[in-house]
MARBA-170899 format. One line per 3 residues: number of its first residue (from 1); their letters; for each residue y, z, x negated of N, C-alpha, C. Coordinates in steps of 0.1 Angstrom, whole numbers, plus 5000, padded with zeros to 4 digits. Each point is the difference from the previous one (the first is absolute). Example, Ala and Ser with C-alpha at 12.3 -4.5 7.8 and 13.67 -1.06 7.14 Angstrom:
# MARBA-170899
1 = as = 4943 5078 4868 5012 5000 5009 5012 5000 4991 ~ 5011 4993 5004 5011 5000 4991 5011 5008 5008
# end
This chain:
# MARBA-170899
1 = map = 9262 9375 7256 5012 5002 4993 4996 5018 4998 ~ 5001 5002 4986 4997 5016 5002 5016 5007 5008 ~ 4998 5012 5000 5004 5010 5010 5012 5001 4992
4 = qdk = 5000 5002 4987 5010 5007 4989 5009 4983 4998 ~ 4999 4990 5006 5003 4987 4996 5019 5002 5000 ~ 5009 4998 4989 5012 5002 4998 5007 4995 5011
7 = ntp = 4992 4989 5008 5009 4990 5010 4999 5002 5015 ~ 4990 5011 4997 4993 5005 5017 5008 5009 5003 ~ 5009 4996 5011 5010 5010 5006 4988 5017 5008
10 = ppl = 5005 5011 4991 4996 5011 5005 4998 4998 5013 ~ 4987 5006 5010 4999 5002 5012 5014 5010 5011 ~ 4997 4999 5008 5010 5003 5009 4998 5018 4999
13 = pep = 5006 5007 4997 4995 5016 5005 5003 5008 5017 ~ 4993 5008 4998 4999 5004 5012 5013 5001 5008 ~ 5006 4998 5011 5011 5001 5005 5006 5015 5000
16 = lrv = 5013 5000 4998 5005 5015 4998 5003 5005 5016 ~ 5001 5010 5007 5003 5002 5010 5017 5002 5005 ~ 5003 5006 4986 5014 5000 5005 5008 4989 4990
19 = ava = 5007 4988 5007 5007 4992 4991 5009 5004 4989 ~ 5002 4994 4988 5005 5001 4987 5011 4988 4996 ~ 5008 5001 4994 5007 4995 4997 4994 5000 4982
22 = dsh = 4998 4981 4990 4999 4997 4985 5019 4999 4998 ~ 5000 5013 4994 5015 5003 4997 5006 4988 4986 ~ 4991 4993 4992 5006 4988 4994 4985 4993 4999
25 = thl = 5004 4990 5000 4993 4988 4999 5008 4984 4995 ~ 4992 4990 4996 5004 4990 4992 4996 4986 5013 ~ 5000 4999 5007 4992 4990 5011 5002 4983 4992
28 = dmq = 5012 4997 4993 5004 4987 4996 4991 5001 4989 ~ 4995 5009 4993 4985 5000 4988 4988 4997 5008 ~ 4996 5004 5009 4988 5003 5008 4997 4983 5004
31 = dpt = 4985 4998 4998 4996 4988 5012 5000 4994 5011 ~ 4998 5012 5011 5001 4996 5011 5010 4994 5004 ~ 5003 4998 5013 5014 4998 5005 5010 5015 5006
34 = ved = 5009 4998 5002 5003 5015 5008 4993 5004 5007 ~ 5001 4990 5012 4996 5002 5009 4984 5005 5001 ~ 4993 4994 4989 4985 5006 5001 5002 5011 4994
37 = ala = 5008 5008 4987 4995 5012 4995 5006 5007 5011 ~ 5013 5000 5006 5000 5010 5008 4993 5002 5010 ~ 4991 4989 5008 4992 5004 5013 4989 5009 4989
40 = kaa = 4997 4994 4988 4990 5009 4999 5001 5012 4995 ~ 5013 5004 4995 5004 5016 5002 4998 5008 5012 ~ 5011 4991 5010 4998 5006 5009 4985 5006 5006
43 = svg = 4993 4991 5001 4983 5002 5006 4999 5015 4992 ~ 5004 5002 4991 4987 5013 4992 5017 5011 5006 ~ 5011 4997 5003 5010 5012 5001 5012 4998 4994
46 = vtt = 4997 4990 4987 5013 5000 4994 5010 4992 5010 ~ 5015 5001 5006 5000 4994 5008 5016 4996 4999 ~ 5007 5005 4990 5011 5002 4990 4998 4994 4985
49 = vvq = 5008 4989 4996 5000 5004 4987 5014 4997 4993 ~ 5007 5004 4988 5009 5002 4994 4999 4983 4994 ~ 5008 4989 4998 4997 4990 4992 5008 5002 4989
52 = vgc = 5001 5000 4985 5009 5009 4988 5004 4982 4991 ~ 5013 5001 5002 5004 4988 4992 5005 5008 4983 ~ 4995 4985 4995 5000 5007 4984 5007 4988 4990
55 = dla = 5008 4990 5008 5011 4992 4995 5004 4992 5014 ~ 5013 4994 4992 5009 4993 5011 4990 4990 5010 ~ 4990 5000 4998 4992 4986 5006 4991 5012 5010
58 = gsr = 4995 5008 4992 4992 5010 5005 5006 5008 5011 ~ 5012 5002 5001 5008 5009 5006 5007 4994 5012 ~ 5004 4981 5000 5001 4995 5015 4986 5002 5004
61 = waa = 4991 4993 4996 4990 4999 5008 4990 5012 5007 ~ 5007 5014 4991 4992 5006 5012 5012 5007 5013 ~ 5012 4996 4994 5011 5003 5009 4997 4988 5010
64 = dia = 4993 4987 4999 4996 4990 5009 4987 5008 5013 ~ 4993 5006 4989 4989 5004 5006 5001 5010 5010 ~ 5003 5006 4995 5007 5016 5009 5008 4994 5015
67 = aah = 5007 4991 4995 5009 4996 5009 4986 4994 5013 ~ 4994 4994 4997 4992 4990 5007 4986 5008 5006 ~ 4997 5010 4997 4987 5011 5004 5007 5013 5002
70 = eav = 4995 5008 5010 5009 5012 5005 4990 5007 4992 ~ 4987 4999 4994 4992 5012 4991 5003 5001 4987 ~ 5013 4989 5000 5005 5000 4981 5010 5005 5000
73 = hat = 5004 5006 4990 5010 5003 4995 5004 5001 4987 ~ 5009 4997 4993 5007 4990 4986 5009 5014 4992 ~ 4993 4996 4990 5012 5007 4983 5002 4989 4994
76 = val = 5010 4999 4993 5003 4993 4994 5003 5006 4989 ~ 5001 4993 4985 5003 5004 4985 4998 4989 4989 ~ 5003 5005 4992 4995 4992 4985 4994 5010 4998
79 = hpn = 4988 4995 4993 4991 5013 4994 5005 5004 4991 ~ 4999 5010 4994 4999 5006 4984 4998 4991 4989 ~ 4989 4988 5002 4998 4992 4988 5004 4988 5002
82 = eap = 5008 4995 5015 5007 4987 5002 5020 5003 4994 ~ 5002 5013 4998 5014 5001 4994 5002 4994 4987 ~ 4991 5007 4993 5003 4992 4987 4996 4987 4998
85 = riv = 4991 4991 5007 5002 4985 5000 5006 4996 5002 ~ 5012 5005 5014 5008 4987 5004 5013 5006 4987 ~ 5003 5013 4990 5007 4996 4993 4998 4998 4989
88 = lgd = 4986 5000 4996 4995 4997 4988 4993 4980 4996 ~ 4998 4997 5014 4990 4990 5001 4986 5000 5000 ~ 4991 4995 5001 4984 5003 5006 4990 4986 4994
91 = pdg = 5006 4999 4990 4994 4990 4992 4984 4996 5004 ~ 4992 5006 5000 4989 5001 5003 4997 4996 5017 ~ 5007 4999 5011 5003 5000 5010 4991 5008 5007
94 = wsr = 5000 5016 4994 4987 5007 5011 5001 5004 5010 ~ 5014 5002 5004 4995 5003 5014 5006 4993 5009 ~ 4988 4984 5002 4999 4995 5007 5008 4991 5003
97 = qga = 5017 4999 4991 5010 4993 5008 5003 4986 4987 ~ 4986 4999 4995 5004 4992 4990 5010 5007 4986 ~ 4999 4989 4989 5012 5011 4983 5012 4999 5012
100 = rea = 5008 5010 4995 5015 5003 5003 5010 5004 4987 ~ 5007 4992 5000 5010 4999 4985 5008 5014 5004 ~ 5007 5011 4989 5005 5008 5004 5012 5000 5005
103 = ggd = 5000 5006 5010 5011 4998 5010 5016 5013 4995 ~ 4995 5009 4994 5009 5009 4998 5003 5012 5009 ~ 5012 5007 5001 5004 5013 5005 5006 4992 5015
106 = gsl = 5001 4986 5002 5012 4997 5010 4987 4991 5011 ~ 4988 4997 4991 4987 5000 5013 4993 5009 5006 ~ 4999 5015 4991 5002 5009 5010 5005 5007 5009
109 = daa = 5015 4999 4998 5009 5002 5007 4998 4991 5012 ~ 4999 4988 5001 4997 4991 5010 4990 5001 5012 ~ 4988 5000 4988 4989 5007 5007 4998 5013 5007
112 = lae = 5004 5011 4996 5007 5013 5008 5005 4999 5008 ~ 5012 4989 4999 5007 4996 5015 4995 4998 5009 ~ 4990 4991 4999 4989 4990 5015 4994 5014 5003
115 = ide = 4994 5008 4989 4990 5017 5005 5008 5002 5012 ~ 5016 5006 4996 5006 5004 5009 5007 4993 5014 ~ 4997 4987 4998 4998 4998 5012 4987 5000 5009
118 = lag = 4991 5000 4994 4992 4997 5011 4995 5013 5003 ~ 5005 5011 4991 4996 5016 5004 5008 5001 5006 ~ 5010 4992 5013 5009 5003 5011 4989 4995 5007
121 = lpq = 4990 4993 5001 4997 4995 5014 4993 5012 5006 ~ 4997 4997 5016 4994 5013 5001 4980 5001 5000 ~ 4997 4992 4996 4986 5000 5002 4994 5002 4981
124 = vrg = 5012 5003 4996 5003 5004 4987 4996 5015 5001 ~ 4992 5005 4997 4995 5020 5001 5000 5003 4986 ~ 5001 4993 4987 5005 5003 4985 5007 4996 4988
127 = vge = 4999 5007 4995 5003 4988 4990 4989 5011 4991 ~ 4999 4986 4990 4988 4999 4992 4986 4988 4999 ~ 4994 5002 4990 4996 5010 4993 5010 5001 4987
130 = tgl = 5006 5012 4996 5009 4995 4988 4997 5018 4992 ~ 5007 4999 4988 4994 5012 4993 5000 4998 4984 ~ 4991 5001 4993 4995 5000 4989 4987 4996 4992
133 = dyf = 4997 4994 4993 4987 4996 4995 4995 4998 4988 ~ 5000 5012 4994 5001 4996 4982 4983 4999 4997 ~ 4994 4994 5005 4985 4994 5002 5004 4983 4994
136 = rtg = 5005 4996 5009 5004 4985 4998 5013 4994 4990 ~ 5009 5011 5004 5013 4995 4994 4999 5005 4986 ~ 5008 4990 4993 5002 5010 4986 5011 5004 4994
139 = peg = 5005 5009 4994 5012 5010 4998 5012 4989 5002 ~ 4999 4987 4996 5014 4987 5001 4997 4998 5016 ~ 4995 5005 5006 5005 4998 5013 5002 5012 5010
142 = maa = 5003 5012 4991 4998 5011 5009 5015 5000 5007 ~ 5007 4996 4993 5019 5001 5005 5003 4991 5014 ~ 4987 4986 5002 5004 4994 5010 4989 5011 5013
145 = qer = 4991 5004 4996 4993 5007 5008 5008 5010 5011 ~ 5005 5012 4987 5006 5011 5007 5015 4994 5005 ~ 5007 4988 4998 5010 4997 5005 5000 5000 5016
148 = sfr = 4986 4989 4997 4994 4995 5016 4996 5013 5010 ~ 4996 5008 4992 4992 5010 5009 5017 5011 5008 ~ 5008 5003 4989 5012 5005 5003 5004 4994 5010
151 = ahi = 5003 4983 5006 5004 4996 5008 4995 5000 5012 ~ 4983 5000 5000 4997 5001 5010 4997 5012 5009 ~ 5000 5012 4993 5004 5016 5008 5015 4996 5000
154 = eia = 5009 4992 4999 5015 5002 5004 4993 4990 5018 ~ 4998 4990 4996 5000 4990 5011 4990 5009 5013 ~ 4991 5005 4997 4996 5012 5008 5002 5004 5011
157 = krh = 5008 5006 4989 5010 5012 5008 5011 4995 5008 ~ 5008 4990 4995 5011 4995 5008 4988 4996 5015 ~ 4993 4987 4998 4995 5000 5016 4986 5010 5005
160 = gka = 5002 5012 4991 4995 5009 5008 4981 4997 5001 ~ 4996 4993 4989 4986 4996 5004 4995 5010 4987 ~ 4985 4994 5003 4990 5011 4995 5003 4992 4983
163 = lvi = 4995 5011 4987 5000 4995 4990 4985 5002 4993 ~ 4996 4985 4993 4983 4997 5002 5003 5003 4983 ~ 4992 5008 4998 4999 5000 4979 4989 4998 4997
166 = hdr = 4999 4994 4987 4990 4996 4993 4998 5006 4989 ~ 4993 5006 4996 5002 5015 4987 4987 4995 4991 ~ 5001 4991 4989 4988 5000 4991 5002 5001 4985
169 = eah = 4994 5012 5000 5001 5005 4988 5019 5005 4997 ~ 5005 5003 5010 5014 5005 4999 5007 5011 5006 ~ 4986 5008 5001 5007 5013 5012 5010 5008 5001
172 = ddv = 5003 5003 4983 5014 5005 4995 5010 4997 5007 ~ 5003 4985 4995 5011 4995 5003 5002 4997 5011 ~ 4988 4996 5006 5006 4992 5022 5002 5014 5001
175 = lri = 4996 5012 5000 5006 5015 5001 5012 5004 4997 ~ 5001 4998 4989 5017 5005 4995 5011 4989 5006 ~ 4997 4988 5005 5009 4985 5001 5003 5005 5017
178 = lre = 4988 5004 5005 5003 5005 5016 5012 5017 5003 ~ 4999 5003 4987 5003 5011 5004 5014 4994 4997 ~ 5005 4995 4991 5011 4996 4994 5008 4992 5009
181 = ega = 4991 4992 5006 5006 4989 5008 5004 5011 5014 ~ 4989 5010 5005 5002 5000 5015 4988 4997 5006 ~ 4987 5006 5003 4987 4989 5010 5007 4996 5008
184 = per = 4998 4988 5007 5000 5002 5015 4992 5005 5008 ~ 5003 5004 5013 4994 5011 5010 4989 4996 5001 ~ 4996 4988 5000 4983 4995 4998 4998 4991 4992
187 = tvf = 4990 5009 4988 4996 4995 4985 4981 5000 5002 ~ 4997 4988 4998 4985 5002 5002 4997 4998 4985 ~ 4993 5005 4995 4992 4998 4984 4987 4990 5008
190 = hcy = 5004 4983 4994 4983 4994 5004 4989 5002 4987 ~ 4992 4998 5006 4985 5003 4993 5004 5012 4994 ~ 5002 5007 5001 5001 5017 4998 4994 5001 4985
193 = sgd = 5003 5003 4987 4994 4999 4983 5003 5011 4999 ~ 5007 5011 5003 5002 5014 4992 4988 5006 5004 ~ 5001 5016 4990 4993 5008 5001 5007 5010 5008
196 = aam = 4988 5008 5004 5002 5013 5008 5011 5008 5001 ~ 5008 4998 4989 5013 5010 4997 5007 4987 5005 ~ 5004 4992 4995 5008 4985 5005 5001 5002 5016
199 = aei = 4984 5003 5006 5003 4999 5014 5008 5010 5007 ~ 5004 5014 4994 5003 5012 5003 5011 4997 5000 ~ 5009 4994 4988 5013 4995 4998 5007 4992 5009
202 = caa = 4989 4989 5008 5002 4992 5010 5002 5004 5012 ~ 4992 5011 4999 4994 5005 5014 5018 5007 5002 ~ 5000 5008 4987 5018 5012 5003 5009 4988 5004
205 = agy = 5005 4990 4996 5008 4990 5004 4995 4990 5009 ~ 4990 5004 5007 5000 4994 5018 4998 4986 4996 ~ 4989 4994 4985 4999 4987 4997 4987 4999 5013
208 = fms = 4998 4986 5002 4984 5000 5010 4994 4995 4983 ~ 4991 5002 5004 4989 4993 4986 4985 4992 5009 ~ 5000 4984 4996 4992 4996 5004 4985 4994 4992
211 = fag = 4994 5004 5007 4984 4998 4990 4995 4990 5004 ~ 4995 4992 4990 4991 4986 5000 4981 5003 4996 ~ 5000 4986 4999 4984 4999 4997 4995 5010 4991
214 = nvt = 5009 4999 4991 4996 5010 4984 4997 5012 5003 ~ 5005 5005 5011 4996 5013 5001 4985 5002 5002 ~ 4993 4991 5002 4985 5002 5001 4990 4995 4990
217 = fkn = 5015 4997 4985 4987 4998 4990 4999 5010 4992 ~ 4988 4998 4994 4991 5012 4992 5010 5009 4991 ~ 5006 4990 4993 5007 5009 4991 5015 5004 5007
220 = aqp = 5003 4996 5008 5016 5008 5011 4998 5010 5004 ~ 4994 5012 4993 5000 5012 5005 5015 5011 4999 ~ 5010 4993 4990 5012 5006 5000 5003 4992 5011
223 = lrd = 5000 4992 5004 5008 4995 5011 4994 5009 5014 ~ 4987 5004 4998 4991 5008 5011 5006 5012 5003 ~ 5004 5002 4990 5006 5016 4996 5017 5000 5006
226 = ala = 5007 4990 4998 5012 4994 5004 4998 5004 5016 ~ 4995 4991 5009 4999 4999 5012 4994 5012 5007 ~ 4991 5007 4989 5000 5013 5007 5010 5009 5002
229 = vap = 5012 5002 4992 5008 5008 5000 5008 4997 5008 ~ 5002 4983 5004 5016 4991 5008 4999 5007 5013 ~ 5014 5003 5007 4995 5008 5016 4997 4984 5006
232 = pel = 4989 5007 5012 4998 4989 5008 5013 4993 5006 ~ 5008 5006 5003 5011 4992 5008 5011 4990 4990 ~ 4994 4996 4985 5009 4996 4991 4989 4989 4995
235 = vlv = 4989 4995 5007 4986 4994 4996 5002 4986 5003 ~ 4997 4988 4994 4997 4990 5007 4994 4990 4996 ~ 4994 4991 5003 4982 4991 4995 5009 4988 5003
238 = etd = 4993 4993 4984 5005 4986 5000 4989 4989 4993 ~ 5001 4990 5002 4986 4992 4991 5010 4996 4989 ~ 5010 4996 4998 5006 4990 4990 4994 4988 4996
241 = apf = 4996 4995 5016 4990 4988 4997 5005 4992 4995 ~ 4995 4984 4992 4985 4999 4995 4996 5015 4995 ~ 5011 5009 4996 4992 5007 4988 4991 5013 5002
244 = ltp = 4993 5010 4990 4999 5012 4999 4991 4996 5013 ~ 4987 4997 5004 4992 5003 5007 4993 5013 4998 ~ 4999 5003 5010 4988 5016 4999 4992 4996 4998
247 = apy = 4986 5015 4997 4992 4996 4994 4990 4998 5014 ~ 4990 4997 4999 4998 4995 4995 4994 4985 4993 ~ 5015 4993 5009 4999 4984 4996 5013 5000 4992
250 = rgr = 5002 5004 4992 5011 5001 4985 4994 4987 4991 ~ 5011 4995 5003 4998 4981 4992 4998 4991 5011 ~ 5001 5004 5015 5004 4985 5002 5010 5005 5013
253 = ana = 5006 4988 5007 5014 5000 5003 4999 5013 5012 ~ 5012 5003 4997 5002 5013 5010 5008 4993 5015 ~ 5004 5007 5008 5007 4998 5010 5001 5007 5011
256 = pyl = 5009 4999 5010 5000 5012 5010 4995 5007 5008 ~ 4987 4989 5002 4988 5009 5007 4993 5011 4993 ~ 5001 4996 4986 4997 5013 4996 5006 5016 4997
259 = ipv = 5010 5002 5006 5003 5007 5001 4990 5016 5002 ~ 4990 4999 5010 4994 5010 5006 4995 5003 4988 ~ 4991 4990 4992 4994 5011 4989 5009 5007 4991
262 = tlr = 5011 4998 4992 5007 5006 4996 5009 5015 5007 ~ 4998 4998 5014 5006 5009 5006 4988 5014 5003 ~ 4990 4991 5002 4985 5011 5001 5001 5010 4988
265 = ama = 4998 4991 4985 4998 5007 4986 5013 5012 4998 ~ 5014 4993 5009 5011 5009 4999 4997 5015 5013 ~ 4992 4998 5005 4998 5010 5014 4998 5008 4990
268 = evk = 4983 4999 4994 4992 5012 4992 5008 5006 4992 ~ 5007 4993 4989 5010 5006 4995 5005 5011 5004 ~ 5013 4998 5011 5007 5007 5009 4994 5013 5005
271 = gmt = 4985 4997 5006 4997 5007 5004 4999 5002 5016 ~ 5001 4986 5000 5007 4998 5016 4992 4993 5008 ~ 5002 5001 5010 4991 4986 5011 5006 4987 5001
274 = eda = 4993 4991 5000 5005 4988 4999 5012 4996 5008 ~ 4999 5006 5015 5007 4998 5012 5013 5010 4995 ~ 4999 5012 4995 5013 5007 4992 5009 4995 4994
277 = lat = 4992 4991 4989 5006 4997 4987 5009 4987 5005 ~ 4990 4990 5011 5002 4991 5004 5016 4998 5007 ~ 5000 5010 5009 5014 5006 5011 5010 5007 4992
280 = aia = 4995 5007 4986 5016 5001 4989 5000 4987 4997 ~ 4993 4992 4996 5006 4987 4996 5009 4991 5007 ~ 4991 4998 5009 5009 4992 5010 5016 5009 5003
283 = ant = 4996 5009 5002 5020 5003 5004 5007 5001 4985 ~ 4994 5003 4987 5007 5000 4986 5008 4987 5006 ~ 4989 4988 4997 5006 4985 4996 5009 4999 5009
286 = ara = 4998 5000 5010 5015 4997 5012 5010 5007 4995 ~ 4998 5013 4997 5013 5007 4998 5007 4997 4987 ~ 4990 4994 4988 5001 4996 4987 5014 4984 5004
289 = fgy = 4990 4995 5007 5007 4989 4999 5013 4993 5015 ~ 4994 5012 5008 5011 5001 5008 5000 4987 5013 ~ 4988 5003 5000 4994 4987 5016 4997 5013 5009
# end
């Protein structure tokens, strides 16, 4: 089997000496069992994971898994691409839930009410991923996206939970809506995708910036520039697994056990030792998600 075969899991990296958390993963979209994924991660020093909900089914599952596993914390939300599908329908069944009829605003309200209920659970540490995505959703879906985002901000604030933001090609509008609504005390930009200038805006506002495997990609110099100016006390690391596998394993399935690969690349960019960055990230993630 070729070493770069897409189906071969990347090898276990050298374990971290300081344990850290994967601040954003999707265990429900990964192949191994949850137990296997957690054991493999723990074996390299990734002892905590934040399991992120993207729709009602995924948010319920995240809450259940977090209740069953001490190493797992949950977040719950309707993904920015899910909100328009609830309102306008999903004829292609793109979201893994089969074809759906348009449900209108009433269906979005009902879904948000359930997210609100889940957000009150103690094992649910955040509301997200929510935000705006102008890459996948066209102009017709923007109103639903924005209404959903504003509602999630309100839910996070009311429950005193972290807000986890998905921002894809929508930086200015995401920052504007956070200003208009008033951001929750703890706000995390998941898979940070802005430039250094935006990192300075986020730092001034006290927003956490979570970096994923794409910070290691050849063409990602703007991301590395952003990481370089992000204050160490506001930096998190994530996999977004099974997506965004760090180099040199790009194209293969990502998993929480690959966090050390990304963290080591980040330490180099920051000019910090691996242990110093891991120590900061461990404390930051616990602070961000209140565990």
